[in-house]
LUMMARNU-283567 format. One record per residue: x, y, z of N, C-alpha, C in turn. Coordinates in Angstrom, 2 decimals, always signed. Example, Ala and Ser with C-alpha at 12.3 -4.5 7.8 and 13.67 -1.06 7.14 Angstrom:
n.X  n.Y  n.Z  ca.X  ca.Y  ca.Z  c.X  c.Y  c.Z
+13.19  -5.69  +7.80  +12.30  -4.50  +7.80  +13.20  -3.30  +7.80 .
+12.85  -2.25  +7.08  +13.67  -1.06  +7.14  +12.90  +0.03  +7.87 .
***
This chain:
n.X  n.Y  n.Z  ca.X  ca.Y  ca.Z  c.X  c.Y  c.Z
+0.84  -1.19  +0.00  +0.00  +0.00  +0.00  +0.88  +1.25  +0.00 .
+0.26  +2.43  +0.01  +0.99  +3.69  -0.10  +0.55  +4.64  +1.02 .
+1.24  +5.76  +1.11  +0.87  +6.83  +2.04  +0.81  +8.12  +1.24 .
-0.16  +9.00  +1.57  -0.26  +10.26  +0.85  -0.90  +11.34  +1.72 .
-0.73  +12.58  +1.29  -1.36  +13.72  +1.96  -1.66  +14.79  +0.93 .
-2.75  +15.52  +1.16  -3.16  +16.62  +0.28  -3.49  +17.84  +1.13 .
-3.08  +19.02  +0.66  -3.31  +20.26  +1.40  -4.05  +21.26  +0.53 .
-4.98  +22.01  +1.17  -5.67  +23.13  +0.51  -5.82  +24.26  +1.52 .
-5.50  +25.49  +1.10  -5.62  +26.65  +1.98  -4.71  +27.77  +1.51 .
-4.34  +28.67  +2.43  -3.37  +29.69  +2.09  -2.02  +29.03  +1.82 .
-1.17  +29.72  +1.08  +0.11  +29.13  +0.69  +0.94  +28.73  +1.91 .
+1.50  +27.53  +1.84  +2.49  +27.08  +2.81  +3.63  +26.42  +2.04 .
+4.73  +26.21  +2.72  +5.82  +25.46  +2.10  +5.46  +23.98  +2.08 .
+5.85  +23.30  +1.02  +5.56  +21.88  +0.92  +6.18  +21.10  +2.08 .
+7.28  +21.57  +2.62  +7.93  +20.86  +3.72  +7.05  +20.78  +4.96 .
+6.04  +21.67  +5.07  +5.16  +21.63  +6.22  +4.33  +20.35  +6.27 .
+4.26  +19.63  +5.16  +3.61  +18.33  +5.09  +4.62  +17.23  +4.76 .
+5.51  +17.53  +3.82  +6.39  +16.51  +3.26  +7.49  +16.08  +4.22 .
+8.10  +17.03  +4.95  +9.28  +16.67  +5.72  +9.32  +17.19  +7.15 .
+8.58  +18.26  +7.48  +8.71  +18.86  +8.81  +7.96  +18.16  +9.93 .
+6.73  +17.68  +9.73  +6.00  +17.06  +10.86  +6.69  +15.82  +11.41 .
+6.34  +15.47  +12.63  +6.95  +14.29  +13.26  +6.66  +13.01  +12.47 .
+5.46  +12.93  +11.88  +5.10  +11.76  +11.07  +4.86  +12.23  +9.64 .
+5.81  +12.98  +9.10  +5.73  +13.53  +7.76  +5.64  +12.42  +6.72 .
+5.39  +12.82  +5.46  +5.36  +11.82  +4.39  +6.71  +11.13  +4.24 .
+7.79  +11.86  +4.41  +9.10  +11.22  +4.33  +9.29  +10.23  +5.48 .
+8.86  +10.60  +6.66  +8.91  +9.67  +7.79  +8.06  +8.43  +7.50 .
+6.88  +8.63  +6.92  +6.00  +7.51  +6.61  +6.58  +6.61  +5.51 .
+7.45  +7.15  +4.69  +8.06  +6.30  +3.66  +8.94  +5.22  +4.29 .
+9.39  +5.44  +5.52  +10.18  +4.45  +6.23  +9.43  +3.77  +7.37 .
+8.54  +4.55  +8.03  +7.92  +4.06  +9.27  +6.43  +4.39  +9.30 .
+5.70  +3.90  +8.33  +4.25  +4.10  +8.33  +3.63  +3.37  +9.53 .
+2.62  +3.97  +10.12  +2.00  +3.41  +11.31  +0.69  +2.69  +11.02 .
+0.02  +3.02  +9.90  -1.31  +2.49  +9.65  -1.42  +1.85  +8.27 .
-0.33  +1.27  +7.82  -0.31  +0.61  +6.51  +0.07  -0.85  +6.69 .
-0.26  -1.67  +5.69  +0.11  -3.08  +5.74  +1.61  -3.25  +5.79 .
+2.32  -2.39  +5.06  +3.78  -2.43  +5.07  +4.31  -1.14  +5.67 .
+5.28  -1.26  +6.56  +5.84  -0.09  +7.23  +6.63  +0.78  +6.26 .
+7.25  +0.14  +5.26  +8.12  +0.86  +4.33  +7.40  +1.12  +3.01 .
+7.49  +2.36  +2.55  +6.92  +2.77  +1.26  +8.05  +3.38  +0.44 .
+8.88  +2.49  -0.13  +10.12  +2.93  -0.76  +10.19  +2.77  -2.26 .
+9.02  +2.57  -2.91  +9.01  +2.32  -4.36  +8.73  +3.60  -5.16 .
+9.37  +4.68  -4.74  +9.19  +5.95  -5.44  +8.29  +6.90  -4.67 .
+8.20  +8.12  -5.19  +7.41  +9.17  -4.54  +7.01  +10.19  -5.60 .
+6.17  +11.13  -5.21  +5.82  +12.21  -6.12  +5.16  +13.36  -5.39 .
+5.29  +14.56  -5.95  +4.57  +15.73  -5.47  +3.96  +16.44  -6.68 .
+2.80  +17.03  -6.48  +2.14  +17.85  -7.49  +1.65  +19.11  -6.78 .
+1.90  +20.26  -7.38  +1.51  +21.51  -6.72  +0.96  +22.51  -7.74 .
+0.06  +23.36  -7.27  -0.56  +24.39  -8.09  -0.10  +25.75  -7.62 .
+0.04  +26.66  -8.61  +0.37  +28.05  -8.27  -0.48  +28.97  -9.14 .
+0.11  +29.63  -10.14  -0.64  +30.60  -10.94  -1.23  +30.00  -12.21 .
-0.76  +28.84  -12.62  -1.20  +28.24  -13.86  -2.16  +27.08  -13.60 .
-2.91  +26.74  -14.66  -3.93  +25.70  -14.49  -3.34  +24.33  -14.25 .
-2.29  +24.01  -15.01  -1.69  +22.68  -14.87  -0.70  +22.66  -13.71 .
-0.67  +21.58  -12.95  +0.20  +21.52  -11.78  +1.65  +21.27  -12.15 .
+2.55  +21.69  -11.26  +3.91  +21.22  -11.32  +3.95  +19.78  -10.83 .
+4.87  +19.01  -11.36  +4.92  +17.58  -11.03  +6.37  +17.15  -10.92 .
+6.70  +16.49  -9.80  +8.04  +15.93  -9.62  +7.88  +14.52  -9.05 .
+8.36  +13.53  -9.80  +8.25  +12.13  -9.39  +9.59  +11.43  -9.65 .
+9.89  +10.48  -8.80  +11.11  +9.70  -9.04  +10.99  +8.35  -8.35 .
+11.91  +7.45  -8.73  +11.85  +6.08  -8.22  +12.67  +5.87  -6.96 .
+13.45  +6.88  -6.57  +14.20  +6.75  -5.32  +13.24  +6.71  -4.14 .
+13.62  +6.07  -3.04  +12.83  +6.22  -1.83  +12.80  +7.69  -1.41 .
+11.68  +8.15  -0.90  +11.55  +9.57  -0.54  +12.61  +10.00  +0.47 .
+13.00  +9.09  +1.37  +13.98  +9.46  +2.39  +15.38  +9.62  +1.82 .
+15.58  +9.24  +0.56  +16.93  +9.22  -0.01  +17.08  +10.17  -1.19 .
+16.17  +11.15  -1.31  +16.24  +12.09  -2.43  +16.43  +13.50  -1.89 .
+17.64  +14.03  -2.00  +17.92  +15.37  -1.49  +17.22  +16.44  -2.31 .
+16.92  +16.16  -3.58  +16.19  +17.13  -4.39  +14.79  +17.36  -3.84 .
+14.15  +16.30  -3.35  +12.83  +16.45  -2.75  +12.89  +17.35  -1.52 .
+13.87  +17.15  -0.67  +14.03  +17.98  +0.52  +14.21  +19.44  +0.13 .
+15.02  +19.69  -0.89  +15.30  +21.06  -1.33  +14.06  +21.72  -1.93 .
+13.35  +21.00  -2.80  +12.12  +21.53  -3.38  +11.09  +21.85  -2.31 .
+10.89  +20.91  -1.39  +9.89  +21.11  -0.35  +10.24  +22.29  +0.55 .
+11.53  +22.58  +0.70  +11.96  +23.71  +1.53  +11.69  +25.05  +0.86 .
+11.69  +25.09  -0.48  +11.59  +26.36  -1.20  +10.22  +26.61  -1.83 .
+9.51  +25.57  -2.22  +8.26  +25.75  -2.97  +7.10  +25.97  -2.02 .
+6.32  +27.02  -2.33  +5.08  +27.31  -1.59  +3.90  +27.06  -2.52 .
+2.79  +26.59  -1.96  +1.62  +26.32  -2.78  +0.36  +26.42  -1.92 .
-0.74  +26.78  -2.59  -2.05  +26.84  -1.93  -2.78  +25.51  -2.00 .
-2.32  +24.62  -2.87  -2.93  +23.30  -3.00  -1.89  +22.35  -3.56 .
-1.62  +21.27  -2.83  -0.61  +20.32  -3.33  -0.89  +18.92  -2.81 .
-0.32  +17.95  -3.54  -0.39  +16.53  -3.22  +1.02  +16.01  -2.97 .
+1.14  +15.02  -2.08  +2.41  +14.32  -1.88  +2.11  +12.86  -1.64 .
+2.95  +11.97  -2.21  +2.66  +10.54  -2.20  +3.96  +9.76  -2.09 .
+3.97  +8.72  -1.24  +5.09  +7.77  -1.19  +4.50  +6.39  -1.50 .
+5.20  +5.64  -2.34  +4.61  +4.45  -2.96  +5.16  +3.14  -2.41 .
+4.25  +2.21  -2.20  +4.60  +0.81  -1.97  +3.88  +0.01  -3.03 .
+4.60  -0.53  -3.97  +4.01  -1.22  -5.11  +3.21  -2.44  -4.67 .
+2.08  -2.66  -5.34  +1.30  -3.88  -5.12  +1.52  -4.89  -6.24 .
+2.62  -4.71  -6.99  +2.96  -5.70  -8.00  +3.46  -5.15  -9.31 .
+3.13  -3.89  -9.62  +3.61  -3.31  -10.87  +5.02  -2.74  -10.69 .
+5.66  -2.46  -11.82  +7.07  -2.10  -11.83  +7.34  -0.81  -11.06 .
+8.57  -0.69  -10.59  +9.01  +0.55  -9.97  +9.69  +1.39  -11.05 .
+8.94  +2.31  -11.61  +9.49  +3.26  -12.58  +8.75  +4.58  -12.43 .
+9.27  +5.62  -13.07  +8.72  +6.96  -12.87  +7.27  +7.05  -13.34 .
+6.94  +6.37  -14.42  +5.58  +6.44  -14.94  +4.55  +5.84  -13.99 .
+4.99  +4.98  -13.08  +4.08  +4.35  -12.13  +4.01  +5.09  -10.79 .
+4.78  +6.16  -10.65  +4.75  +6.94  -9.42  +3.59  +7.94  -9.44 .
+2.96  +8.10  -8.32  +1.89  +9.07  -8.14  +2.51  +10.41  -7.72 .
+1.78  +11.51  -7.85  +0.46  +11.68  -8.46  +0.53  +11.59  -9.98 .
-0.63  +11.27  -10.58  -0.79  +11.29  -12.02  -1.49  +12.61  -12.39 .
-1.19  +13.13  -13.57  -1.77  +14.40  -13.97  -2.19  +14.35  -15.43 .
-3.38  +14.92  -15.70  -3.88  +15.11  -17.06  -4.56  +16.48  -17.08 .
-4.01  +17.39  -17.88  -4.56  +18.74  -17.89  -4.49  +19.35  -16.50 .
-5.60  +19.93  -16.01  -5.58  +20.52  -14.67  -5.77  +19.51  -13.56 .
-6.07  +18.25  -13.89  -6.43  +17.26  -12.89  -5.22  +16.47  -12.38 .
-5.21  +16.22  -11.08  -4.22  +15.34  -10.47  -4.95  +14.26  -9.68 .
-4.27  +13.12  -9.50  -4.86  +11.96  -8.83  -3.77  +11.18  -8.13 .
-4.07  +10.72  -6.91  -3.19  +9.78  -6.22  -4.04  +8.81  -5.41 .
-3.46  +7.66  -5.08  -4.29  +6.53  -4.65  -3.53  +5.66  -3.67 .
-4.26  +5.09  -2.74  -3.77  +4.02  -1.88  -4.81  +2.90  -1.90 .
-4.38  +1.71  -2.24  -5.31  +0.59  -2.33  -4.93  -0.31  -3.49 .
-5.86  -1.16  -3.90  -5.59  -2.02  -5.04  -6.86  -2.68  -5.55 .
-6.82  -3.04  -6.82  -7.87  -3.84  -7.44  -7.45  -5.31  -7.34 .
-8.26  -6.12  -6.67  -7.96  -7.54  -6.60  -7.94  -8.18  -7.98 .
-6.97  -9.07  -8.22  -6.81  -9.75  -9.50  -6.64  -8.75  -10.66 .
-5.94  -7.67  -10.38  -5.73  -6.65  -11.40  -5.05  -7.21  -12.65 .
-4.16  -8.18  -12.48  -3.46  -8.74  -13.64  -4.44  -9.37  -14.63 .
-5.53  -9.92  -14.13  -6.53  -10.53  -15.01  -7.50  -9.49  -15.57 .
-7.74  -8.41  -14.84  -8.72  -7.40  -15.26  -8.10  -6.27  -16.10 .
-6.78  -6.15  -16.05  -6.13  -5.01  -16.70  -6.48  -4.86  -18.18 .
-6.44  -5.91  -19.01  -6.78  -5.71  -20.43  -8.18  -5.15  -20.64 .
-9.14  -5.61  -19.84  -10.51  -5.12  -19.98  -10.64  -3.67  -19.50 .
-9.92  -3.34  -18.44  -9.93  -1.96  -17.95  -9.32  -1.02  -18.97 .
-8.16  -1.40  -19.51  -7.51  -0.56  -20.50  -8.40  -0.34  -21.73 .
-9.15  -1.37  -22.11  -10.01  -1.26  -23.29  -11.15  -0.26  -23.08 .
-11.48  +0.03  -21.82  -12.57  +0.96  -21.53  -12.12  +2.42  -21.46 .
-10.82  +2.65  -21.45  -10.31  +4.03  -21.42  -10.51  +4.67  -22.78 .
-11.18  +5.82  -22.88  -11.39  +6.47  -24.18  -10.08  +6.72  -24.91 .
-10.14  +6.68  -26.23  -8.92  +6.81  -27.04  -8.16  +8.09  -26.75 .
-8.88  +9.20  -26.57  -8.19  +10.47  -26.37  -7.48  +10.53  -25.01 .
-7.92  +9.71  -24.07  -7.27  +9.65  -22.76  -6.21  +8.56  -22.69 .
-6.32  +7.56  -23.55  -5.37  +6.45  -23.48  -3.94  +6.92  -23.82 .
-3.83  +8.02  -24.53  -2.50  +8.56  -24.81  -1.76  +8.95  -23.53 .
-2.52  +9.17  -22.45  -1.91  +9.51  -21.17  -1.58  +8.28  -20.33 .
-1.83  +7.11  -20.84  -1.58  +5.86  -20.13  -0.11  +5.49  -20.32 .
+0.76  +6.09  -19.54  +2.20  +5.87  -19.70  +2.74  +4.80  -18.77 .
+1.97  +4.41  -17.75  +2.41  +3.40  -16.81  +1.57  +2.15  -16.88 .
+1.68  +1.32  -15.84  +1.00  +0.02  -15.84  +0.13  -0.20  -14.60 .
-0.04  +0.83  -13.76  -0.72  +0.62  -12.49  -2.24  +0.62  -12.62 .
-2.89  -0.03  -11.64  -4.34  +0.07  -11.54  -4.76  +1.49  -11.20 .
-3.92  +2.22  -10.45  -4.24  +3.59  -10.06  -4.42  +4.50  -11.27 .
-3.48  +4.44  -12.21  -3.58  +5.28  -13.40  -4.80  +4.90  -14.23 .
-5.09  +3.61  -14.32  -6.28  +3.17  -15.06  -7.55  +3.73  -14.42 .
-7.64  +3.70  -13.09  -8.80  +4.25  -12.39  -8.97  +5.74  -12.68 .
-7.87  +6.47  -12.67  -7.90  +7.91  -12.94  -8.42  +8.19  -14.35 .
-7.90  +7.49  -15.33  -8.30  +7.73  -16.71  -9.75  +7.30  -16.96 .
-10.17  +6.22  -16.32  -11.58  +5.82  -16.42  -12.48  +6.90  -15.83 .
-12.12  +7.43  -14.67  -12.93  +8.48  -14.04  -13.01  +9.72  -14.92 .
-11.89  +10.11  -15.53  -11.93  +11.23  -16.46  -12.89  +10.95  -17.61 .
-12.85  +9.74  -18.12  -13.75  +9.36  -19.21  -15.20  +9.34  -18.80 .
-15.47  +9.10  -17.54  -16.85  +9.06  -17.04  -17.35  +10.43  -16.56 .
-16.60  +11.49  -16.86  -17.10  +12.83  -16.57  -16.62  +13.43  -15.27 .
-15.39  +13.11  -14.86  -14.84  +13.62  -13.63  -14.90  +15.14  -13.54 .
-14.65  +15.82  -14.64  -14.61  +17.28  -14.62  -15.96  +17.90  -14.29 .
-17.05  +17.23  -14.62  -18.39  +17.79  -14.41  -19.06  +17.27  -13.15 .
-18.82  +16.02  -12.79  -19.50  +15.40  -11.65  -18.56  +14.40  -11.00 .
-17.65  +14.87  -10.14  -16.62  +13.99  -9.58  -17.17  +12.77  -8.85 .
-18.14  +12.95  -7.98  -18.66  +11.82  -7.20  -19.29  +10.77  -8.12 .
-20.07  +11.23  -9.08  -20.73  +10.29  -9.99  -19.71  +9.56  -10.86 .
-18.67  +10.27  -11.30  -17.64  +9.64  -12.13  -16.89  +8.57  -11.36 .
-16.56  +8.85  -10.10  -15.86  +7.87  -9.28  -16.77  +6.67  -8.96 .
-18.03  +6.94  -8.70  -18.96  +5.84  -8.45  -19.08  +4.93  -9.68 .
-19.18  +5.54  -10.86  -19.26  +4.76  -12.09  -17.99  +3.94  -12.29 .
-16.85  +4.51  -11.94  -15.58  +3.80  -12.06  -15.55  +2.57  -11.16 .
-15.94  +2.75  -9.91  -15.96  +1.63  -8.96  -16.94  +0.56  -9.43 .
-18.12  +0.98  -9.88  -19.12  +0.01  -10.35  -18.61  -0.76  -11.58 .
-17.89  -0.08  -12.46  -17.34  -0.74  -13.65  -16.33  -1.81  -13.27 .
-15.40  -1.46  -12.37  -14.39  -2.43  -11.95  -15.05  -3.63  -11.28 .
-16.00  -3.37  -10.40  -16.69  -4.47  -9.71  -17.45  -5.34  -10.69 .
-18.07  -4.71  -11.70  -18.81  -5.47  -12.71  -17.91  -6.36  -13.53 .
-16.74  -5.88  -13.87  -15.79  -6.71  -14.63  -15.35  -7.92  -13.82 .
-15.10  -7.71  -12.53  -14.69  -8.83  -11.67  -15.82  -9.85  -11.54 .
-17.05  -9.37  -11.38  -18.20  -10.28  -11.28  -18.36  -11.09  -12.56 .
-18.24  -10.41  -13.70  -18.42  -11.09  -14.98  -17.35  -12.15  -15.21 .
-16.17  -11.91  -14.66  -15.07  -12.87  -14.81  -15.11  -13.97  -13.75 .
-16.04  -13.85  -12.79  -16.15  -14.85  -11.74  -15.00  -14.87  -10.78 .
-14.41  -13.69  -10.55  -13.23  -13.61  -9.69  -13.63  -13.30  -8.25 .
-13.06  -14.00  -7.27  -13.21  -13.58  -5.88  -12.52  -12.24  -5.72 .
-13.20  -11.25  -5.21  -12.79  -9.88  -5.49  -12.74  -9.04  -4.23 .
-11.69  -8.25  -4.09  -11.62  -7.19  -3.10  -11.06  -5.95  -3.77 .
-11.77  -4.84  -3.65  -11.37  -3.58  -4.26  -11.27  -2.55  -3.15 .
-10.05  -2.07  -2.90  -9.81  -1.09  -1.84  -9.30  +0.20  -2.49 .
-9.95  +1.30  -2.15  -9.81  +2.52  -2.96  -9.90  +3.74  -2.05 .
-8.75  +4.29  -1.68  -8.71  +5.57  -0.98  -7.86  +6.51  -1.82 .
-8.48  +7.57  -2.31  -7.83  +8.40  -3.32  -8.13  +9.88  -3.11 .
-7.29  +10.72  -3.69  -7.50  +12.16  -3.74  -7.37  +12.64  -5.17 .
-8.21  +13.60  -5.53  -8.20  +14.19  -6.87  -8.37  +15.69  -6.73 .
-7.84  +16.43  -7.69  -8.04  +17.88  -7.68  -7.97  +18.46  -9.08 .
-8.73  +19.54  -9.26  -8.66  +20.33  -10.48  -7.90  +21.64  -10.25 .
-7.23  +21.75  -9.12  -6.49  +22.96  -8.78  -7.27  +23.94  -7.96 .
-8.57  +23.70  -7.80  -9.42  +24.57  -6.98  -9.99  +23.82  -5.77 .
-10.42  +22.61  -6.02  -11.08  +21.80  -4.99  -10.38  +20.44  -4.92 .
-10.26  +19.92  -3.71  -9.76  +18.56  -3.52  -10.95  +17.65  -3.24 .
-10.99  +16.55  -3.96  -12.00  +15.53  -3.73  -11.29  +14.28  -3.21 .
-11.93  +13.61  -2.27  -11.37  +12.39  -1.72  -12.42  +11.31  -1.65 .
-11.98  +10.08  -1.62  -12.89  +8.95  -1.48  -12.22  +7.87  -0.63 .
-13.01  +7.26  +0.24  -12.55  +6.11  +1.01  -13.59  +5.00  +0.84 .
-13.17  +3.93  +0.18  -14.13  +2.87  -0.17  -13.42  +1.52  -0.17 .
-14.18  +0.47  +0.16  -13.70  -0.90  -0.01  -14.90  -1.80  -0.24 .
-14.69  -2.83  -1.04  -15.75  -3.80  -1.29  -15.88  -4.78  -0.14 .
-14.89  -4.78  +0.77  -14.96  -5.61  +1.97  -14.90  -4.68  +3.19 .
-14.45  -5.17  +4.31  -14.41  -4.37  +5.53  -13.05  -3.75  +5.80 .
-12.24  -3.60  +4.77  -10.86  -3.16  +4.97  -10.53  -1.93  +4.13 .
-11.35  -0.89  +4.25  -11.07  +0.36  +3.53  -9.80  +0.99  +4.08 .
-8.83  +1.35  +3.24  -7.62  +2.02  +3.73  -7.96  +3.29  +4.49 .
-7.18  +3.59  +5.49  -7.48  +4.70  +6.39  -7.41  +6.06  +5.68 .
-8.16  +7.03  +6.23  -8.17  +8.39  +5.71  -8.58  +9.33  +6.83 .
-7.84  +10.45  +6.97  -8.05  +11.41  +8.04  -8.06  +12.84  +7.48 .
-8.62  +13.75  +8.27  -8.49  +15.17  +7.92  -8.23  +15.97  +9.19 .
-7.63  +17.15  +8.99  -7.34  +18.04  +10.11  -7.31  +19.47  +9.62 .
-7.92  +20.38  +10.40  -7.88  +21.80  +10.08  -6.52  +22.38  +10.47 .
-6.09  +23.39  +9.69  -4.89  +24.16  +10.01  -5.31  +25.62  +10.12 .
-5.88  +26.04  +11.27  -6.44  +27.39  +11.40  -5.45  +28.50  +11.10 .
-4.17  +28.25  +11.38  -3.15  +29.28  +11.15  -2.97  +29.61  +9.68 .
-3.41  +28.72  +8.78  -3.30  +28.97  +7.34  -4.65  +28.98  +6.65 .
-5.73  +28.92  +7.44  -7.08  +28.81  +6.88  -7.13  +27.64  +5.90 .
-6.51  +26.54  +6.29  -6.40  +25.40  +5.40  -6.77  +24.11  +6.09 .
-6.60  +23.02  +5.34  -6.92  +21.69  +5.85  -6.06  +20.66  +5.13 .
-5.73  +19.59  +5.85  -4.96  +18.49  +5.28  -5.83  +17.24  +5.27 .
-5.76  +16.51  +4.17  -6.38  +15.20  +4.03  -5.23  +14.20  +3.89 .
-5.22  +13.14  +4.69  -4.06  +12.26  +4.70  -4.43  +10.83  +5.03 .
-3.62  +9.91  +4.52  -3.86  +8.49  +4.78  -3.56  +8.10  +6.22 .
-2.72  +8.89  +6.90  -2.56  +8.73  +8.34  -2.11  +10.06  +8.92 .
-2.35  +10.30  +10.22  -1.98  +11.59  +10.81  -0.50  +11.91  +10.63 .
-0.23  +13.21  +10.50  +1.14  +13.68  +10.35  +1.78  +13.99  +11.70 .
+1.04  +13.77  +12.78  +1.55  +13.96  +14.13  +1.32  +12.67  +14.90 .
+2.29  +12.23  +15.63  +2.19  +10.93  +16.28  +1.20  +10.92  +17.44 .
+0.81  +12.10  +17.96  -0.16  +12.12  +19.05  -1.61  +12.15  +18.53 .
-1.79  +12.23  +17.20  -3.12  +12.21  +16.57  -3.99  +13.41  +16.94 .
-3.45  +14.41  +17.60  -4.27  +15.53  +18.08  -4.92  +16.28  +16.91 .
-6.22  +16.44  +16.98  -6.94  +17.23  +15.98  -7.30  +16.48  +14.72 .
-6.87  +15.24  +14.58  -7.16  +14.47  +13.37  -8.48  +13.72  +13.53 .
-9.30  +13.76  +12.47  -10.59  +13.08  +12.46  -10.59  +12.04  +11.35 .
-11.03  +10.85  +11.67  -11.09  +9.77  +10.68  -12.29  +9.96  +9.76 .
-12.07  +9.80  +8.46  -13.16  +9.79  +7.48  -13.80  +8.41  +7.51 .
-15.12  +8.29  +7.64  -15.74  +6.96  +7.66  -15.52  +6.22  +6.34 .
-15.54  +4.90  +6.42  -15.47  +4.10  +5.20  -16.66  +4.40  +4.31 .
-16.45  +4.26  +3.00  -17.48  +4.48  +2.00  -18.02  +5.91  +2.07 .
-17.07  +6.86  +1.99  -17.39  +8.28  +2.04  -16.75  +9.01  +0.88 .
-17.39  +10.10  +0.47  -16.87  +11.02  -0.55  -16.62  +12.35  +0.12 .
-15.46  +12.95  -0.13  -15.02  +14.16  +0.56  -14.85  +15.29  -0.46 .
-15.33  +16.48  -0.10  -15.07  +17.69  -0.87  -14.40  +18.68  +0.07 .
-13.25  +19.22  -0.34  -12.45  +20.06  +0.55  -11.98  +21.32  -0.16 .
-12.30  +22.48  +0.43  -11.82  +23.78  -0.05  -11.30  +24.54  +1.16 .
-9.98  +24.73  +1.24  -9.44  +25.40  +2.41  -9.89  +24.67  +3.67 .
-10.40  +25.40  +4.66  -10.85  +24.79  +5.91  -12.22  +24.13  +5.77 .
-12.91  +24.40  +4.68  -14.25  +23.83  +4.50  -14.16  +22.39  +4.01 .
-14.94  +21.51  +4.64  -14.95  +20.11  +4.22  -16.37  +19.58  +4.32 .
-16.75  +18.77  +3.36  -18.03  +18.08  +3.37  -17.76  +16.60  +3.15 .
-18.39  +15.76  +3.97  -18.24  +14.32  +3.88  -19.62  +13.71  +3.65 .
-19.76  +12.99  +2.54  -21.04  +12.40  +2.16  -20.88  +10.90  +1.92 .
-21.98  +10.15  +1.98  -21.90  +8.70  +1.69  -21.45  +8.46  +0.25 .
-20.71  +7.39  +0.07  -20.24  +6.98  -1.26  -20.65  +5.54  -1.51 .
-21.41  +5.31  -2.57  -21.95  +4.00  -2.92  -22.89  +3.49  -1.83 .
***
């Protein structure tokens, strides 16, 4: 599994999430507390928005704890909305194209979870990605496939409905193939203005998701686990929920 965090609010330095907290994303890349695997060393990525519609994107295959460029960027770059992700592969290759976040136009996406029996479902999933979006299919992960399917199902106009259609499609393919199936899906998406999140599982094991207000910046963080080891101020998002987040404002609604 993976660890990730997303921030929205007044501009802060990326290091305020990526490297400075006691349980920062870099710390979680070595010592995750709420993941199946403690180590998330199969690459990392950051995506940030500033004055332009399309996000900046920096991804690499090094472990996050071993990349001095990441430390330097996080120390200097300020953003009002950004994503950070450390990866633990669930079977696909460790290369830059498979590192999160993924970006298409103004949209970014990152994910923790997996599609059960993805190796058997991948050809059918890829075939459902619209031709104009398939050009963005540069990697081999289930995460990238989910993102491109959601874009094809109208993510830009109706994020919750597009994600629901994506989940229903994947589940339908597994049912049609007669596969014993578990689909675990905790993800964040953004168009540069709003962050959307989802926490879902087809069984009772939805990957964890939390949020916390940052009153000093009129902002909020959404994260797969708290960035502080004392958990102070962090609230768990219930399983099977859809999240909409703008600065300190957050709405949590049922999903599926």
